Residue frames relative to the residue before (quaternion, step in Angstrom):
aa qw qx qy qz dx dy dz
M 1.0000 0.0000 0.0000 0.0000 0.00 0.00 0.00
A 0.1058 0.8241 -0.5451 0.1121 3.53 0.99 0.84
G 0.7896 0.3061 -0.2391 0.4750 3.54 -1.03 0.82
K 0.5759 0.5680 -0.3903 0.4396 3.59 1.23 -0.10
K 0.6586 -0.5228 0.3688 0.3961 3.54 -1.24 0.46
G 0.5903 -0.6363 0.3943 0.3020 3.54 -1.14 0.73
F 0.6246 0.5742 -0.3570 0.3907 3.60 1.13 -0.39
V 0.4980 0.6254 -0.4503 0.3977 3.59 1.22 -0.05
T 0.0383 -0.8158 0.5762 -0.0327 3.53 -0.62 1.15
D 0.6612 -0.4540 0.3998 0.4437 3.50 -1.35 0.11
G 0.6067 0.5718 -0.3463 0.4302 3.56 1.11 -0.69
A 0.6507 0.5013 -0.3196 0.4723 3.59 1.00 -0.76
V 0.6507 0.4941 -0.3172 0.4815 3.59 0.96 -0.79
A 0.6356 0.5157 -0.3279 0.4718 3.60 0.99 -0.78
A 0.6412 0.5170 -0.3240 0.4654 3.59 1.01 -0.75
L 0.6223 0.5194 -0.3372 0.4789 3.59 1.00 -0.77
M 0.6513 0.5270 -0.3124 0.4477 3.55 0.88 -0.97
H 0.6648 0.5208 -0.3049 0.4403 3.57 0.87 -0.95
V 0.6718 0.4954 -0.3067 0.4574 3.60 0.89 -0.89
F 0.6733 0.4736 -0.3066 0.4779 3.61 0.85 -0.88
W 0.6137 0.5465 -0.3371 0.4594 3.60 1.06 -0.74
E 0.7219 0.4491 -0.2473 0.4648 3.56 0.89 -0.92
K 0.8212 0.2861 -0.1045 0.4826 3.59 0.85 -0.98
G 0.4435 -0.6703 0.4774 0.3550 3.59 1.18 -0.37
Y 0.6727 -0.4999 0.3528 0.4161 3.56 -1.29 0.22
E 0.7193 0.4520 -0.2615 0.4583 3.57 0.70 -1.08
G 0.7047 0.4874 -0.2660 0.4417 3.59 1.00 -0.78
T 0.6288 0.5340 -0.3288 0.4598 3.56 1.27 -0.22
S 0.1902 -0.7743 0.5957 0.0974 3.54 -0.86 1.00
I 0.6354 -0.4977 0.4107 0.4241 3.55 -1.26 0.25
A 0.6015 0.5511 -0.3562 0.4557 3.60 1.07 -0.68
D 0.6204 0.5296 -0.3388 0.4689 3.62 1.04 -0.73
L 0.6802 0.4874 -0.2847 0.4676 3.57 0.96 -0.89
E 0.6025 0.5389 -0.3463 0.4761 3.57 1.10 -0.68
A 0.6814 0.4971 -0.2897 0.4524 3.57 0.84 -1.01
A 0.6883 0.4987 -0.2860 0.4424 3.58 0.92 -0.88
T 0.7617 0.3844 -0.2036 0.4803 3.57 0.93 -0.88
G 0.3879 -0.7091 0.4909 0.3251 3.55 1.16 -0.60
L 0.5678 0.5772 -0.3815 0.4459 3.58 1.29 0.20
K 0.4634 -0.6555 0.5213 0.2897 3.55 -1.11 0.68
R 0.7268 -0.4607 0.3015 0.4106 3.55 -1.27 0.51
G 0.6914 0.4805 -0.2914 0.4540 3.60 0.77 -0.98
S 0.6533 0.5060 -0.3099 0.4702 3.56 1.02 -0.78
L 0.6171 0.5372 -0.3411 0.4628 3.58 1.04 -0.75
Y 0.6915 0.4701 -0.2840 0.4692 3.56 0.82 -1.00
N 0.6464 0.5197 -0.3194 0.4583 3.57 0.99 -0.79
A 0.7122 0.4656 -0.2577 0.4578 3.57 0.97 -0.86
F 0.8385 0.2299 -0.0654 0.4897 3.56 0.85 -0.98
G 0.4864 -0.5867 0.4866 0.4272 3.57 1.08 -0.66
G 0.7665 -0.3623 0.2608 0.4617 3.58 -1.20 -0.42
K 0.7592 -0.3770 0.2785 0.4516 3.53 -1.36 0.00
E 0.6278 0.5394 -0.3403 0.4462 3.60 0.98 -0.79
A 0.6680 0.4850 -0.2972 0.4798 3.59 0.94 -0.85
M 0.6217 0.5318 -0.3398 0.4639 3.58 1.03 -0.75
F 0.6532 0.5047 -0.3133 0.4694 3.55 0.96 -0.86
A 0.6494 0.5288 -0.3252 0.4392 3.60 0.87 -0.91
I 0.6481 0.5034 -0.3136 0.4777 3.59 0.99 -0.82
A 0.6791 0.4901 -0.2878 0.4645 3.58 0.90 -0.96
F 0.6505 0.5184 -0.3088 0.4613 3.59 0.95 -0.88
S 0.6599 0.4998 -0.3080 0.4690 3.59 0.93 -0.86
R 0.6246 0.5213 -0.3367 0.4741 3.58 1.01 -0.75
Y 0.6421 0.5152 -0.3241 0.4662 3.59 0.91 -0.88
A 0.6626 0.5135 -0.3112 0.4476 3.59 0.83 -0.97
Q 0.7041 0.4715 -0.2672 0.4588 3.59 0.90 -0.93
Q 0.7917 0.3501 -0.1828 0.4661 3.58 0.80 -0.91
V 0.7744 0.3621 -0.1960 0.4803 3.58 0.79 -0.94
E 0.7203 0.4419 -0.2620 0.4660 3.58 0.65 -1.10
E 0.6621 0.5015 -0.3197 0.4560 3.61 0.88 -0.85
A 0.6308 0.5183 -0.3383 0.4681 3.61 1.03 -0.72
N 0.6559 0.5032 -0.3122 0.4680 3.56 0.97 -0.82
L 0.6687 0.4906 -0.3039 0.4689 3.59 0.91 -0.85
S 0.6503 0.5474 -0.3312 0.4096 3.60 0.95 -0.81
Q 0.6108 0.5604 -0.3714 0.4183 3.60 1.09 -0.54
L 0.5399 0.6091 -0.4030 0.4184 3.59 1.22 -0.30
D 0.7060 0.4881 -0.2554 0.4451 3.57 1.11 -0.67
T 0.6732 0.5429 -0.2976 0.4043 3.59 1.17 -0.36
V 0.7638 0.2591 -0.1357 0.5753 3.58 1.26 -0.26
P 0.6725 -0.4392 0.3619 0.4732 3.61 -1.23 0.08
L 0.6908 -0.5285 0.3063 0.3868 3.55 -1.14 0.71
A 0.6668 0.5122 -0.3250 0.4329 3.62 0.78 -0.93
E 0.6659 0.4821 -0.3002 0.4837 3.60 0.96 -0.82
G 0.6578 0.5223 -0.3066 0.4478 3.57 0.97 -0.83
V 0.6449 0.5022 -0.3204 0.4787 3.58 0.98 -0.84
A 0.6428 0.5201 -0.3262 0.4581 3.60 0.95 -0.84
A 0.6716 0.4844 -0.2965 0.4758 3.60 0.93 -0.87
Y 0.6219 0.5449 -0.3298 0.4556 3.58 1.02 -0.80
L 0.6828 0.4771 -0.2796 0.4774 3.58 0.90 -0.94
R 0.6296 0.5364 -0.3308 0.4543 3.58 0.97 -0.85
F 0.6448 0.5281 -0.3142 0.4546 3.56 0.94 -0.88
L 0.6796 0.4975 -0.2969 0.4500 3.58 0.91 -0.88
I 0.6753 0.4711 -0.2953 0.4847 3.58 1.09 -0.62
E 0.7772 0.3739 -0.1878 0.4700 3.56 0.79 -1.01
G 0.4519 -0.6858 0.4543 0.3451 3.57 1.21 -0.39
A 0.6602 -0.5329 0.3844 0.3637 3.51 -1.36 -0.12
G 0.7725 -0.2682 0.1562 0.5540 3.58 1.15 0.50
E 0.7419 -0.4471 0.2874 0.4087 3.50 -1.33 0.19
D 0.6677 0.5178 -0.3040 0.4401 3.60 1.10 -0.57
H 0.7270 0.3909 -0.2248 0.5179 3.58 1.25 -0.13
P 0.5644 -0.5968 0.4416 0.3609 3.57 -1.15 0.52
P 0.5295 -0.5833 0.4778 0.3887 3.59 -1.18 0.35
G 0.6817 0.4706 -0.3509 0.4366 3.53 -1.24 0.30
C 0.4750 -0.6712 0.5225 0.2253 3.51 -1.35 -0.25
L 0.4790 -0.6727 0.4876 0.2833 3.57 -0.87 0.95
I 0.6386 0.5277 -0.3403 0.4449 3.60 0.97 -0.75
S 0.6579 0.4980 -0.3119 0.4710 3.61 0.94 -0.84
R 0.6444 0.5098 -0.3202 0.4714 3.57 0.91 -0.90
S 0.6851 0.4857 -0.2797 0.4653 3.57 0.92 -0.91
A 0.6041 0.5517 -0.3579 0.4502 3.59 1.07 -0.67
A 0.6651 0.5017 -0.3024 0.4631 3.57 0.93 -0.89
E 0.7292 0.4520 -0.2262 0.4612 3.56 1.02 -0.82
L 0.8626 0.2367 -0.0263 0.4463 3.52 0.76 -1.11
A 0.5420 0.6801 -0.4055 0.2815 3.62 1.06 -0.59
S 0.7101 0.4494 -0.2724 0.4686 3.59 1.04 -0.63
K 0.5765 0.6079 -0.3719 0.3996 3.58 1.25 -0.10
D 0.4968 -0.6128 0.5223 0.3238 3.51 -1.24 0.57
G 0.6477 0.5510 -0.3799 0.3639 3.54 -1.27 0.18
D 0.7644 -0.4269 0.2700 0.4008 3.48 -1.41 0.12
L 0.6723 0.4975 -0.3201 0.4449 3.60 0.90 -0.82
G 0.6327 0.5175 -0.3346 0.4689 3.58 0.97 -0.76
A 0.6611 0.5006 -0.3001 0.4715 3.57 0.97 -0.86
L 0.6220 0.5452 -0.3346 0.4516 3.58 1.00 -0.82
V 0.6889 0.4730 -0.2754 0.4752 3.57 0.88 -0.96
R 0.6567 0.5049 -0.3196 0.4601 3.61 0.88 -0.86
D 0.6329 0.5260 -0.3339 0.4595 3.60 0.98 -0.79
R 0.6672 0.4929 -0.3114 0.4636 3.59 0.95 -0.82
L 0.6148 0.5391 -0.3478 0.4587 3.59 1.02 -0.73
K 0.6484 0.5058 -0.3093 0.4776 3.60 1.00 -0.82
T 0.6414 0.5294 -0.3220 0.4524 3.58 0.95 -0.87
T 0.6665 0.4942 -0.2978 0.4721 3.57 0.92 -0.91
A 0.6583 0.5089 -0.3144 0.4569 3.60 0.88 -0.91
M 0.6601 0.4980 -0.3120 0.4679 3.60 0.98 -0.79
A 0.6269 0.5201 -0.3406 0.4695 3.61 1.00 -0.72
L 0.6527 0.4957 -0.3113 0.4811 3.58 0.98 -0.80
Q 0.6451 0.5177 -0.3294 0.4553 3.59 0.94 -0.82
R 0.6388 0.5156 -0.3370 0.4610 3.62 0.92 -0.82
R 0.6545 0.5076 -0.3228 0.4580 3.60 0.98 -0.80
F 0.6609 0.4863 -0.3110 0.4795 3.59 0.98 -0.79
E 0.6103 0.5381 -0.3521 0.4626 3.61 1.06 -0.63
R 0.6530 0.4919 -0.3130 0.4834 3.58 0.98 -0.83
A 0.6362 0.5290 -0.3258 0.4573 3.58 1.02 -0.79
A 0.6379 0.5177 -0.3289 0.4658 3.59 0.99 -0.81
A 0.6707 0.5022 -0.2945 0.4596 3.57 0.92 -0.91
A 0.7052 0.4461 -0.2518 0.4901 3.60 1.13 -0.67
G 0.5346 -0.6580 0.3908 0.3585 3.58 1.25 0.05
E 0.4443 0.7056 -0.4477 0.3229 3.61 1.19 0.40
L 0.7072 0.3773 -0.2436 0.5460 3.58 1.29 -0.18
P 0.6011 -0.5544 0.4173 0.3963 3.59 -1.16 0.48
E 0.6242 -0.5363 0.4175 0.3853 3.56 -1.18 0.61
G 0.8172 0.2491 -0.1997 0.4798 3.57 -0.95 0.91
A 0.4212 0.6975 -0.4794 0.3259 3.61 1.23 0.03
D 0.3418 -0.7399 0.5500 0.1820 3.57 -1.04 0.81
P 0.3409 -0.7801 0.4838 0.2030 3.62 -0.21 1.22
A 0.6427 0.5254 -0.3353 0.4454 3.61 0.97 -0.76
L 0.6740 0.4844 -0.2936 0.4742 3.58 0.93 -0.89
L 0.6405 0.5150 -0.3263 0.4671 3.60 0.99 -0.79
A 0.6514 0.5081 -0.3140 0.4678 3.58 0.97 -0.81
Q 0.6536 0.5023 -0.3140 0.4711 3.59 0.95 -0.85
T 0.6374 0.5272 -0.3221 0.4604 3.58 1.01 -0.81
L 0.6744 0.4814 -0.2952 0.4758 3.57 0.89 -0.92
A 0.6532 0.5191 -0.3214 0.4479 3.60 0.90 -0.88
A 0.6845 0.4730 -0.2914 0.4720 3.59 0.86 -0.92
G 0.6720 0.5093 -0.2981 0.4474 3.56 0.90 -0.89
T 0.6702 0.5036 -0.3124 0.4468 3.56 0.96 -0.80
R 0.5788 0.5623 -0.3916 0.4420 3.60 1.10 -0.48
G 0.6796 0.4698 -0.2893 0.4835 3.58 0.92 -0.87
L 0.6284 0.5460 -0.3187 0.4533 3.56 0.99 -0.88
S 0.6780 0.4981 -0.2829 0.4606 3.55 0.90 -0.93
L 0.6377 0.5144 -0.3281 0.4702 3.57 1.02 -0.76
M 0.6317 0.5176 -0.3357 0.4694 3.60 1.00 -0.75
A 0.6517 0.5076 -0.3179 0.4654 3.58 0.93 -0.88
G 0.6837 0.4941 -0.2805 0.4579 3.57 0.93 -0.89
A 0.6812 0.4627 -0.2744 0.4966 3.57 1.22 -0.50
G 0.5854 -0.6222 0.3606 0.3745 3.58 1.22 0.30
Q 0.5649 0.5769 -0.3918 0.4411 3.57 1.14 0.63
P 0.0043 0.8596 -0.5109 -0.0031 3.62 0.70 1.02
Q 0.6154 0.5436 -0.3772 0.4283 3.64 0.98 -0.64
A 0.6545 0.4940 -0.3116 0.4801 3.59 0.95 -0.84
A 0.6351 0.5259 -0.3275 0.4614 3.58 1.02 -0.77
W 0.6622 0.4941 -0.3110 0.4697 3.60 0.95 -0.83
A 0.6262 0.5286 -0.3404 0.4612 3.60 1.02 -0.73
L 0.6563 0.4886 -0.3057 0.4869 3.57 0.98 -0.82
A 0.6160 0.5491 -0.3475 0.4453 3.60 1.01 -0.77
T 0.6408 0.5209 -0.3188 0.4652 3.58 0.97 -0.85
S 0.6702 0.4894 -0.2922 0.4753 3.58 0.93 -0.89
L 0.6436 0.5239 -0.3241 0.4542 3.59 0.97 -0.82
K 0.6351 0.5257 -0.3350 0.4561 3.58 0.94 -0.85
R 0.6609 0.4936 -0.3095 0.4729 3.60 0.90 -0.88
L 0.6718 0.5250 -0.2958 0.4307 3.55 0.92 -0.92
V 0.7865 0.3469 -0.1885 0.4749 3.60 0.79 -0.95
L 0.7362 0.4019 -0.2453 0.4861 3.60 1.15 -0.38
G 0.5123 -0.6687 0.4026 0.3582 3.57 1.29 -0.15
């Protein structure tokens, strides 16, 4: 953020991320962003640019800090444990200070089909996540953690698609439905 005002802090970016995570792009107003960051409208625009730029910064922060942390836990344990932890994270969120669900899933529902930079940003992240899941399923197949003949690409696509719906249910205050879907997804992708 070279050339931006010195008052822009990690805290302000985290506040932007939290608001977009909770309310989505369309549901977030500049007044919401002012309240969350403590910055006035002019200072927000001076520091970050318009709402689209603010969202892009917040979305990228989420992808780097939250989504990558969730994906990385798949690699530290056997596949079944990693999938369970991945699903739990998407339902429960990143802790009490964060909304349930997933900013990427919310953004996919809102923006992925749209033209322009935000749609491309979201679609690129969806591809990145799907590829990370596919690589994990490929490693699981090679290690004998999947049934013979299992298709790692199809399993990854199934998990990626299912988790988007699961996350939206969790974010909409329907945790029981999200947990039911999580149980079905685990059976579907793990056999």
